[in-house]
N, C-alpha and C positions, 0 to 999 in steps of 0.2 A: 426192052423187057420192063415190065412195071416192077418197081422195087417195093419191098414190104412196108406197110404203114408202121411208123413209129408209134409205139403205144404211149410213151410219156417221155418228158424231158430227162436229159441225163442228170443223175445224181451224183453228189461227190464220191459216194461209195462205188458207183459204178466206174468212174473215172479211174479210182485207184485200182480197181479189180481189172480193168482193162490195160493199165500200165504193167501190172504184174504178169498178166496173161502174154503180153508183148514180150517181156523179158523171158518168160518160160518157152515160148514159141520160137524165140530166136537164139537159143543156146547152141554154141558151136563147139562140139568136142574136139580137141587136139590130142597129142599123145600123152602129154603130162598134165593138162589142164584143160578146163573147159571154159570158153569165154563167153560172158553174157553181154547183150546190149547194155550200154551204160549212159547213152546220150538219147533223150526221149523228147520229141517234139508232138505235142498234144493238141489237136485241133477241134474246137467246140463251135458249136452254131452260136451266133451272137446273143440270143436269148438266154442260152445256157451260161455263156460268159458273164452277162450281165447279173444273172441270178446268183453266180457262184463267185463273183469276183471279190467279195468281202471276205471270203474264207479261203482264197487261194494259197496263202502262206501256210495255212493249217493242212490244206489238202496236200501241198508239196511235202510238208514235214511227214505226214502219215503215209504218203506213197513211198517215201524213202524207207521209212520203218518197216512197211509191207514188203518192200523189196528185200531188205535186209532178212526179214522172217522167212520169206519164200527161199532164198538163198541157203539159208541154214537149213531149212527143211530138206531141200532137194540134196544137200550135201550129206544127209545121213544115208544109212545103209539102204533105204528104199528108193534111192535116186532112179535106178533102172525101171522100178515098177512105175515110179510117178511119170516118167518119160514114156512109158509103154514101149520099152525097147527090150528085145530078147538078149542082148549083150550085157553082161554084167561088169561089174568093176570099171565103170566110167571113171575118168578122172575127175577130180573135185572142181567145183566151179570157182574161179578166182574173181574175188570182188574187185571192181574197178578201183585203181589207186587214186583216181581223183574224186572219187564218190560218184553217186547217182546224180546226173545232170537232167533236170526236168523242166521243160518250158511249156506252158499252156497258153495258147493263143487263139484268137478268133479264126474261124474257117470262112473264107470269103468266097468259096465256090457257091454257085447259085443253086446247084442241086442239094446242097446240104440243108438238113431240116433239124428242128430241135430234136435232141435225143441221140443224134449221130455223134460217134466218138471215133476219130481217126488218129492214129499214131504212127509216126515214122521214127525208127530208132537205129542206132548204129552200134555195132560192137565195140567193146573196150579193147583196143588193139595192143598187143604186146609189143616189146621191143623189136626193132628190125631183124636182129640176128635169130629171134625166135619164130618170126612169121614171114621170112622172105623180105623183099623190098619195101613192104609197108605201103605199096602204092594202091592196093585195092581194100575195100572194106565191105563187109556184109551189111545191107540194109534190110530191115524188117518193117513191113507195113501191116499193121492190124486195123481192121475196120468193125465197128458194130453199127450196121445200118438196119434200122427198123427191127432191132432185136436179134438180128443174124450176124454171127461172126465170121470174119474170113481173115486168112494170113497170106502174105506174099513175101518171098525172100529174094534177094539178089545180090550179086557182087558188083560193084561200081568202082570207078576211080574215087580214091579217098576224098579228093577235093572237088568233085564233080557235082555234089548236090546242089539243087537250086535253092535260093534263099527262101526260107520258110515264110509263110504269110505272117505279116506282123514284124518282120525283121526291121529294126531302126537303124542298123549300121552293119557294114561289113569290114572286118579286120583280117588282113593277110599278113602272115609272119613266117618266119623260118627258124627252127631250133634243131637240135641234134638229131631229131626224128624226121627232118625234112620240111617241106613247104606245106603250110596249112591255110585253111580258110575258115574263119570263125564269123557266124551270123548273130549279131546281138539281138535278141528277142524280148529283153526286159530292160528296165529303166536303169539298173545298176549292175555292174560286173566286177569281179575281182581278178586281177592278172598277177601271177607270180609263179614260183616254182612249186608252191604247195607243199603239203606234207600231212602227217597224221592229224595234227591239230589246226591246219590252215586250210580252209576251204577255197578253191580257185575256179573260176569259170574257164579261164585259159591257163592251163597248167603247162608250164614251159619246162623243157629238158635241156638245161643249160648250165652254164657256170654259177657257182655260188655268189658271184657278184650281184646277180639278180636275187632280190629278197624272196622269201616264201610267199608273202603277201606284199607285192611291190607297189602296186597302185590300184586305185579304183577308177572306173569309168562311170560317169552318171549323166543320165539324160534327164532334163526338166520336161515333164510331159506337157506343161502349158505353152512353153515357147519353143520345144524342139533343141534347145542349146545344149551342148554337152560340155561337161566339165571333168577335170581330172584332179584326183587326190594323191599326191606322192606320199607313199608310206615306207619309203625305203631308206637305207643308209647311204647307198652310192648315188642316189639321184635318178630323176627322169626328166627328159627334154621333150619338148613339143616343137617340131620344126627347128630343132637345133638349140632352142632357148631352154634354160633351166626352168623347170617348174618349181615354185615354192614349196619346201617341205612342209608337210602337215604335222610332222613329229617333233617333239622337243625331247632330246635325250638327256638323261641324268644318269650316268654310269649304265647299269643294266635296265633301268626303268625308263619308261617313255610315256609321253602324253600326246594325245592326238588334239591338235590345235583347229582342226576342222576347216583347213584352208584348202582352197580349190583354185584351179586355173581354167579359163575358158578353153576349149578345144575347137578349132575351125571345122567346117564341115568336111574338109579333106587335110589330113595331116599325118605326119611322120613322127611316131612316138618313140623315143629311145629309151631302154632300161638299162642303166648303167653303162651305157655305150656297148653292150654285149648283144642284145636283141632288139630288133626294131620292128614296130608295129605300123603297117600301113593302113591307116584309118579313113574310112569314107562313110560319111552320113547318109542314110537312105530316107530319113525323115523329112517331111514336108512341114514339120512344126504344128 
């Protein structure tokens, strides 16, 4: 069947609106709370990526602000009306503890054309005791092809998602919430326990031995080489060898010395001897 012709390239505003629509379409009401999608993978045609690349940080910032605003609006008394549901008094939407995680990458599918916006997202899963075993997650796929919108929802094993297009590394680890697989789709990520004032890409549920912002993993786009910056108090190891600390402590004050250690294409990264990340580069440099 012929697909509709795309009228124009995707604009930054359209990308943000599609992210918000994905969140709204993927809401999952429980008994005491409603879960929103929290991890978004946005796929754009290479031409749209090239045109928007210079303002991607601004798009991500405004997308997170738009998600916050939409969540606040939906949590008002008109939530049932906005969701077009007859049932009233739906439980309030719980914002994701780790914040909104949004990754924008190129769509490598041959049938993709400029203007197409594809988004795959996952719910912000609660703790195991609230949602059962935690082995399944709801995935929401929204598409805007040729100006026509569609939504598909499914439940899948939490770690069964294929690596998204543009993934440069795969990181497997286990914390108090079980086994996880993280696909690194940008050139720098933050790993740690996170918190209100600590953004993390990999948010670990573990002992406080692991710092809120424990380390950063960075990829040099030119060479494909990965580097690790240790920002913790109890240390980070790479294949058992201590990474040099990048922080200099003076009482409560600390100073970042910007020290990094190279990470081989395949490595086991230890965080305070408590959590271990099995890292594997998928980048060809």
